[in-house]
C-alpha positions as CSV (number, residue, x, y, z in Angstrom):
1,X,102.6,-49.7,203.1
2,X,103.6,-47.4,206.0
3,X,105.1,-44.0,205.4
4,X,108.4,-44.8,207.1
5,X,111.6,-46.1,205.5
6,X,111.8,-49.9,205.6
7,X,114.6,-51.6,203.7
8,X,115.9,-55.1,203.6
9,X,119.0,-57.2,202.8
10,X,118.0,-60.7,201.8
11,X,121.0,-63.0,201.3
12,X,120.9,-66.6,200.2
13,X,122.9,-68.7,202.7
14,X,124.8,-70.7,200.1
15,X,128.4,-69.5,200.8
16,X,130.4,-66.6,202.2
17,X,129.1,-63.1,202.0
18,X,130.4,-61.7,198.7
19,X,131.8,-58.2,198.6
20,X,129.0,-57.2,196.3
21,X,126.4,-58.4,198.7
22,X,128.1,-56.6,201.5
23,X,127.9,-53.3,199.4
24,X,124.2,-53.9,198.9
25,X,123.7,-54.5,202.6
26,X,125.7,-51.4,203.4
27,X,123.7,-49.2,201.1
28,X,120.4,-50.4,202.7
29,X,121.8,-50.0,206.2
30,X,123.1,-46.5,205.5
31,X,119.8,-45.4,203.9
32,X,117.9,-46.8,206.9
33,X,120.2,-45.1,209.4
34,X,120.2,-41.8,207.5
35,X,116.4,-41.6,207.3
36,X,115.8,-43.0,210.8
37,X,114.1,-46.0,209.2
38,X,114.3,-49.8,209.7
39,X,116.9,-52.2,208.4
40,X,115.6,-55.8,208.0
41,X,117.6,-58.9,207.5
42,X,115.7,-61.7,205.7
43,X,117.2,-65.1,204.8
44,X,116.2,-66.4,201.4
45,X,116.8,-70.1,201.9
46,X,114.3,-71.7,199.7
47,X,117.1,-73.3,197.7
48,X,117.2,-76.3,200.0
49,X,119.9,-78.0,197.9
50,X,122.5,-75.3,198.5
51,X,121.4,-73.4,201.6
52,X,123.0,-74.4,204.9
53,X,122.9,-73.4,208.5
54,X,126.7,-73.0,208.5
55,X,126.5,-70.5,205.6
56,X,123.7,-68.5,207.3
57,X,125.8,-68.3,210.5
58,X,128.8,-67.1,208.5
59,X,126.8,-64.4,206.7
60,X,125.4,-63.1,210.0
61,X,128.8,-63.1,211.5
62,X,130.2,-61.1,208.6
63,X,127.4,-58.5,208.8
64,X,128.0,-58.2,212.6
65,X,131.7,-57.8,212.1
66,X,131.1,-55.1,209.6
67,X,128.9,-53.4,212.1
68,X,125.7,-53.6,210.0
69,X,123.3,-54.4,212.8
70,X,119.7,-55.2,211.8
71,X,116.5,-54.0,213.5
72,X,114.3,-57.0,212.4
73,X,115.4,-60.5,211.5
74,X,117.1,-63.6,212.9
75,X,118.2,-62.9,216.4
76,X,116.5,-59.5,216.5
77,X,112.9,-60.5,216.2
78,X,110.2,-58.3,214.8
79,X,106.4,-58.4,214.2
80,X,106.5,-59.3,210.5
81,X,108.4,-62.6,210.7
82,X,109.3,-65.3,210.2
83,X,112.4,-63.9,208.6
84,X,113.6,-67.1,206.9
85,X,111.8,-68.0,203.7
86,X,111.9,-71.7,204.7
87,X,109.6,-70.9,207.6
88,X,107.2,-68.9,205.4
89,X,106.0,-71.6,203.0
90,X,102.4,-71.6,204.3
91,X,102.3,-67.8,203.7
92,X,103.3,-68.4,200.0
93,X,100.8,-71.2,199.6
94,X,98.0,-69.1,200.9
95,X,98.8,-66.2,198.6
96,X,99.1,-68.5,195.6
97,X,95.7,-70.0,196.5
98,X,94.2,-66.6,196.6
99,X,95.5,-65.8,193.1
100,X,94.0,-69.1,191.9
101,X,90.6,-68.3,193.4
102,X,90.6,-64.8,192.0
103,X,91.4,-66.2,188.5
104,X,94.7,-64.4,188.3
105,X,96.8,-67.6,188.2
106,X,96.2,-71.1,186.9
107,X,97.6,-74.6,187.4
108,X,99.8,-76.0,184.6
109,X,100.4,-79.7,184.1
110,X,102.9,-79.5,181.3
111,X,105.9,-81.8,181.9
112,X,109.5,-80.6,181.6
113,X,109.8,-82.7,178.5
114,X,106.8,-81.0,176.8
115,X,108.0,-77.6,177.8
116,X,111.5,-78.3,176.4
117,X,110.0,-79.4,173.1
118,X,108.0,-76.2,172.9
119,X,111.0,-74.1,173.7
120,X,113.1,-75.8,170.9
121,X,110.2,-75.4,168.5
122,X,109.9,-71.6,169.2
123,X,113.6,-71.2,168.8
124,X,113.5,-73.0,165.5
125,X,110.8,-70.7,164.2
126,X,112.8,-67.6,165.4
127,X,110.5,-66.8,168.2
128,X,111.2,-65.8,171.8
129,X,110.5,-69.0,173.9
130,X,107.5,-68.5,176.1
131,X,104.8,-70.6,177.6
132,X,102.1,-71.1,175.0
133,X,99.1,-71.2,177.3
134,X,98.3,-74.9,176.9
135,X,96.8,-75.2,180.4
136,X,95.0,-71.8,180.3
137,X,91.2,-72.4,180.8
138,X,91.6,-76.1,181.3
139,X,88.4,-77.9,182.4
140,X,88.0,-79.5,185.8
141,X,87.6,-82.9,184.1
142,X,90.9,-82.5,182.3
143,X,92.6,-81.3,185.5
144,X,91.4,-84.5,187.2
145,X,92.6,-86.6,184.4
146,X,96.1,-85.0,184.4
147,X,96.4,-85.4,188.1
148,X,95.4,-89.0,187.9
149,X,98.3,-89.5,185.5
150,X,100.7,-88.4,188.3
151,X,101.4,-84.9,186.9
152,X,102.1,-82.5,189.8
153,X,101.1,-79.0,188.6
154,X,103.0,-75.7,188.9
155,X,101.1,-72.5,189.4
156,X,101.5,-69.9,186.7
157,X,100.6,-66.2,186.9
158,X,98.9,-64.8,183.8
159,X,101.4,-62.8,181.7
160,X,101.1,-59.1,181.0
161,X,98.6,-57.6,178.6
162,X,100.3,-54.3,178.4
163,X,103.9,-52.9,178.6
164,X,105.3,-52.6,182.1
165,X,107.0,-49.3,183.1
166,X,108.4,-48.0,186.4
167,X,110.7,-45.3,187.7
168,X,114.0,-46.4,189.2
169,X,115.8,-43.9,191.4
170,X,119.1,-44.7,189.8
171,X,118.2,-45.9,186.3
172,X,115.3,-43.4,185.7
173,X,112.4,-44.6,183.5
174,X,112.5,-48.3,182.8
175,X,110.1,-50.1,180.4
176,X,109.6,-53.7,179.5
177,X,107.5,-54.8,176.5
178,X,104.5,-57.1,177.2
179,X,105.8,-59.5,174.6
180,X,108.9,-60.2,176.6
181,X,107.1,-62.3,179.1
182,X,104.5,-65.0,179.0
183,X,102.6,-66.8,181.8
184,X,105.3,-67.5,184.4
185,X,105.6,-69.9,187.3
186,X,105.1,-68.6,190.8
187,X,104.9,-72.0,192.6
188,X,106.8,-75.1,191.7
189,X,105.3,-78.6,191.6
190,X,106.9,-79.5,194.9
191,X,105.1,-76.6,196.7
192,X,108.1,-74.2,196.8
193,X,107.7,-70.6,195.6
194,X,109.8,-69.2,192.9
195,X,112.2,-66.4,193.8
196,X,110.1,-63.7,192.1
197,X,106.9,-64.7,193.9
198,X,108.4,-65.2,197.4
199,X,110.3,-61.9,197.3
200,X,107.2,-59.9,196.4
201,X,105.1,-61.6,199.1
202,X,107.9,-61.0,201.7
203,X,108.5,-57.4,200.7
204,X,104.8,-56.6,200.6
205,X,103.9,-58.2,203.9
206,X,107.1,-56.7,205.5
207,X,106.1,-53.2,204.3
208,X,109.4,-52.7,202.4
209,X,109.4,-49.1,201.2
210,X,112.6,-49.2,199.0
211,X,114.2,-52.2,197.3
212,X,117.9,-51.4,197.0
213,X,119.8,-54.1,195.1
214,X,122.2,-54.8,192.3
215,X,121.3,-54.1,188.7
216,X,121.5,-57.8,187.9
217,X,118.0,-58.0,189.4
218,X,116.6,-55.4,187.1
219,X,115.1,-58.0,184.7
220,X,113.3,-59.6,187.7
221,X,111.4,-56.4,188.3
222,X,109.1,-57.0,185.4
223,X,107.8,-60.2,186.9
224,X,107.7,-58.7,190.4
225,X,105.6,-55.8,189.4
226,X,103.1,-58.2,187.9
227,X,103.0,-60.1,191.1
228,X,102.5,-56.9,193.1
229,X,99.6,-55.9,190.9
230,X,98.0,-59.4,191.0
231,X,98.2,-59.5,194.8
232,X,96.8,-55.9,195.1
233,X,100.0,-54.5,196.8
234,X,101.7,-51.2,196.0
235,X,105.2,-51.8,194.6
236,X,108.1,-50.3,196.5
237,X,110.5,-47.7,195.2
238,X,113.2,-49.6,193.2
239,X,116.8,-48.7,193.4
240,X,119.1,-50.7,191.2
241,X,122.7,-50.0,191.9
242,X,125.6,-50.7,189.5
243,X,127.6,-53.9,189.5
244,X,131.0,-54.1,191.1
245,X,133.6,-55.0,188.4
246,X,137.3,-55.6,188.3
247,X,139.7,-52.8,187.4
248,X,139.7,-53.9,183.7
249,X,135.8,-53.7,183.8
250,X,135.5,-57.5,183.7
251,X,133.4,-59.4,186.2
252,X,134.9,-59.5,189.7
253,X,136.4,-62.9,189.9
254,X,137.9,-64.9,192.7
255,X,140.7,-65.8,190.3
256,X,142.0,-62.3,190.6
257,X,142.0,-62.2,194.4
258,X,139.7,-62.1,197.4
259,X,136.0,-61.5,196.8
260,X,134.3,-62.3,200.2
261,X,134.2,-60.4,203.4
262,X,135.8,-63.3,205.3
263,X,138.8,-63.3,203.0
264,X,139.4,-59.5,203.4
265,X,139.0,-59.9,207.1
266,X,141.6,-62.7,207.2
267,X,143.9,-60.4,205.2
268,X,143.8,-57.7,207.9
269,X,141.3,-55.2,206.7
270,X,139.4,-53.3,209.3
271,X,135.6,-53.2,209.3
272,X,135.7,-49.4,209.1
273,X,138.1,-49.6,206.2
274,X,135.9,-52.0,204.2
275,X,132.7,-50.1,205.0
276,X,134.4,-46.8,204.0
277,X,135.6,-48.2,200.7
278,X,132.5,-50.1,199.8
279,X,130.4,-46.9,200.3
280,X,132.5,-45.2,197.6
281,X,131.7,-47.9,195.1
282,X,128.8,-46.4,193.2
283,X,128.2,-43.5,195.6
284,X,130.0,-40.2,196.1
285,X,130.2,-37.9,199.0
286,X,128.8,-34.4,198.3
287,X,132.2,-32.9,199.1
288,X,134.2,-35.6,197.4
289,X,135.6,-36.8,200.7
290,X,137.2,-40.3,200.6
291,X,138.1,-41.0,204.2
292,X,134.9,-41.2,206.1
293,X,133.8,-42.6,209.5
294,X,130.7,-44.6,209.8
295,X,128.9,-41.6,211.4
296,X,130.0,-39.3,208.5
297,X,128.7,-41.9,206.0
298,X,125.3,-42.1,207.7
299,X,125.0,-38.3,207.8
300,X,125.8,-37.9,204.1
301,X,124.2,-40.9,202.4
302,X,121.5,-39.9,199.9
303,X,120.2,-42.2,197.1
304,X,120.4,-39.4,194.6
305,X,124.2,-39.6,194.7
306,X,124.2,-43.3,193.7
307,X,125.7,-43.7,190.2
308,X,124.4,-46.0,187.5
309,X,127.9,-46.6,186.2
310,X,129.8,-49.8,187.0
311,X,132.0,-49.5,190.1
312,X,135.6,-50.7,189.6
313,X,137.0,-52.6,192.6
314,X,140.6,-51.6,193.3
315,X,142.3,-53.5,196.1
316,X,145.2,-51.0,196.2
317,X,142.7,-48.2,196.9
318,X,141.0,-50.4,199.5
319,X,144.5,-50.8,201.2
320,X,145.0,-47.1,201.1
321,X,141.6,-46.4,202.7
322,X,142.3,-49.2,205.2
323,X,145.7,-47.7,206.2
324,X,143.9,-44.4,207.1
325,X,141.5,-46.3,209.4
326,X,144.4,-48.2,211.0
327,X,146.0,-44.8,211.8
328,X,142.8,-42.9,212.8
329,X,140.5,-45.3,214.5
330,X,140.6,-45.6,218.3
331,X,143.8,-47.3,219.4
332,X,142.0,-49.8,221.7
333,X,139.8,-51.0,218.8
334,X,142.7,-51.3,216.4
335,X,144.8,-53.2,219.0
336,X,141.9,-55.6,219.7
337,X,141.5,-56.4,216.0
338,X,145.3,-56.7,215.6
339,X,145.8,-59.1,218.5
340,X,144.7,-62.3,216.6
341,X,147.3,-61.6,213.9
342,X,150.1,-61.1,216.4
343,X,149.2,-64.1,218.5
344,X,148.8,-66.2,215.3
345,X,152.5,-65.4,214.6
346,X,153.5,-66.4,218.1
347,X,153.8,-62.8,219.5
348,X,151.7,-63.0,222.7
349,X,151.6,-60.0,225.1
350,X,149.4,-60.4,228.1
351,X,149.6,-56.7,229.1
352,X,146.9,-55.1,227.0
353,X,148.3,-51.6,227.5
354,X,151.8,-52.6,226.4
355,X,150.4,-54.4,223.4
356,X,148.4,-51.3,222.4
357,X,151.6,-49.3,222.8
358,X,153.3,-51.5,220.3
359,X,150.5,-51.2,217.8
360,X,150.4,-47.5,218.2
361,X,154.1,-47.2,217.5
362,X,153.9,-49.2,214.2
363,X,150.5,-48.4,212.8
364,X,151.5,-45.4,210.9
365,X,153.5,-47.6,208.5
366,X,151.1,-50.4,207.7
367,X,148.2,-50.9,205.4
368,X,146.7,-54.2,206.8
369,X,146.7,-55.8,210.2
370,X,148.4,-58.8,208.7
371,X,151.5,-56.5,208.6
372,X,151.4,-56.2,212.4
373,X,153.5,-59.3,213.4
374,X,156.5,-58.3,211.3
375,X,156.4,-54.7,212.7
376,X,156.0,-55.5,216.4
377,X,158.5,-58.5,216.4
378,X,161.2,-56.1,217.5
379,X,159.5,-55.7,220.9
380,X,159.7,-59.4,221.7
381,X,162.7,-61.2,223.2
382,X,163.0,-63.7,220.3
383,X,161.9,-61.2,217.6
384,X,165.3,-59.7,216.8
385,X,166.7,-60.4,213.4
386,X,169.4,-58.3,212.0
387,X,169.0,-56.8,208.5
388,X,172.3,-56.7,206.6
389,X,172.6,-52.9,206.7
390,X,171.8,-52.9,210.4
391,X,174.5,-55.4,211.1
392,X,176.9,-53.2,209.2
393,X,176.1,-50.3,211.4
394,X,176.8,-52.1,214.7
395,X,179.9,-53.9,213.3
396,X,181.6,-50.7,212.1
397,X,184.3,-49.1,214.3
398,X,182.2,-46.1,215.2
399,X,179.0,-48.1,215.6
400,X,180.7,-50.6,218.0
401,X,181.9,-47.7,220.2
402,X,178.4,-46.1,220.2
403,X,176.7,-49.4,221.2
404,X,179.2,-50.1,224.0
405,X,178.9,-46.6,225.4
406,X,175.1,-46.7,225.2
407,X,175.0,-50.0,227.0
408,X,177.1,-48.6,229.8
409,X,175.0,-45.4,230.0
410,X,171.7,-47.3,230.2
411,X,173.2,-49.6,232.8
412,X,174.1,-46.6,235.0
413,X,170.7,-45.0,234.6
414,X,168.4,-45.7,237.6
415,X,165.3,-43.9,236.3
416,X,162.7,-45.7,234.3
417,X,163.6,-45.9,230.6
418,X,161.0,-43.3,229.4
419,X,161.3,-41.9,225.8
420,X,162.8,-38.6,227.0
421,X,165.2,-40.4,229.4
422,X,166.6,-42.5,226.5
423,X,166.9,-39.6,224.2
424,X,168.9,-37.8,226.9
425,X,171.1,-40.8,227.4
426,X,171.8,-41.1,223.7
427,X,172.6,-37.4,223.5
428,X,175.1,-37.8,226.3
429,X,176.7,-40.7,224.5
430,X,177.1,-38.5,221.4
431,X,178.8,-35.8,223.3
432,X,181.0,-38.2,225.1
433,X,182.2,-39.8,221.9
434,X,182.0,-36.8,219.7
435,X,179.5,-38.6,217.4
436,X,176.3,-37.2,216.0
437,X,173.6,-37.6,213.3
438,X,173.4,-41.0,211.6
439,X,176.6,-42.2,213.1
440,X,175.0,-41.9,216.5
441,X,171.3,-42.9,215.9
442,X,171.7,-45.7,213.3
443,X,174.0,-47.9,215.5
444,X,171.6,-47.4,218.4
445,X,168.5,-48.3,216.3
446,X,170.2,-51.3,214.7
447,X,171.3,-52.6,218.1
448,X,167.9,-52.3,219.6
449,X,165.8,-53.4,216.7
450,X,168.0,-55.1,214.1
451,X,166.6,-52.7,211.6
452,X,167.5,-49.3,210.1
453,X,164.0,-47.9,210.0
454,X,161.1,-47.8,212.5
455,X,159.3,-45.8,215.2
456,X,160.9,-43.1,217.2
457,X,163.9,-44.5,219.0
458,X,163.0,-43.2,222.4
459,X,159.6,-44.8,222.2
460,X,161.1,-48.1,221.0
461,X,163.5,-48.2,224.0
462,X,160.7,-47.3,226.4
463,X,158.5,-50.1,225.0
464,X,161.3,-52.6,225.1
465,X,162.0,-51.7,228.8
466,X,165.3,-51.4,230.6
467,X,166.0,-55.2,230.9
468,X,165.4,-56.1,227.2
469,X,167.1,-52.9,225.9
470,X,170.3,-53.8,227.9
471,X,170.2,-57.4,226.6
472,X,169.9,-56.1,223.0
473,X,172.8,-53.6,223.5
474,X,174.9,-56.2,225.2
475,X,174.3,-58.7,222.4
476,X,175.1,-56.1,219.7
477,X,178.3,-55.1,221.5
478,X,179.4,-58.7,221.7
479,X,180.1,-61.4,219.2
480,X,176.5,-62.4,218.5
481,X,175.7,-59.5,216.3
482,X,178.9,-59.8,214.3
483,X,178.6,-63.5,213.3
């Protein structure tokens, strides 16, 4: 193993990227970037019945959308590939053969039926079900006989002869008793490796220095350490992070809401917002900061601040974090991410600068990009819908006078309808009519937007432009607004 930090994220392409998997990928990515190390993406697709190319593509797209770029792996190359387990079967076969030749593993010809009968017998006698060593030390003649009966063998690694202990950076000292595990399968009868064998071969040959993963894999570590020892490889540093649970501490379930990155993306969360929030699930900033840029996360991320306690997923907190990112991230980026939501609702603006201006005016009041269409509707010709209170403001006697006078004043104005220009016009109308405060501003806002709340009125008028502003004022002053 080299002295540099090398970490990996190894998803199985059997569906969308779960939010828990995204957190695991993020912790690995942050640690690699913080230490100047290497982040590797490896696809664990040996489950041929469930793995699909479509799922792999979706997982890669989700990682790219989150901004978790990898240094080695599919599409990035690297000198320790292939980076798909389905393309590494010869490597696993060679390593298994080596263990057989060195007497560290053996072929087992027991059928599934025989193994099930032994399992039931052990349970009936109150014992932990384990392989009973039937094929240990089997003679070449017996092997030949069993093969001739059409029994394809599995390959088993000899179980432990002593307790297994290791130091986990999050869990501390962890120990498994030798009696917890018998001789276990490392190669299936169809030639496919088991998970615990393939992952060790991959991690060892790819020089992985730290294995950062969810605590649900903690029990796998016992088998994996035995494989490392048998193969003569030094185990990496293990880091088992806490599980993500629901607010009531139950398992995070799709029944309670979104659980995949794709779903949160569709709901209008920013990559920066999700990355920021996920980093806080099981890790804490040294100064307890909660709103963090990607660069700030990279600079502060240390494994000794990862907590062993379960991390509760709170979508309300995620929305709060996301709202900060909508307000604080560069406008051009937020506008680019918001455009699909607007256009999906029928609000298409070809002028990128004008669209960005719309987004900028409304982003202080939204938590998700999916809120964008309702907020920017006021800037489109067919997007005016009067709220009841807004209609009352323009239909009242004072409001009607304000709207009519404002229409006339805007019509007389020859300069471009800049924010300051509009504010000056409105102020003049107020003096002319002897109206001020809400009696002046509310009819104007209601006439231009159909609403009683929103962005600064001068900015709204400037974004609408003179032609659309006049059309709105004319409509509000006429019968249309008072139907």
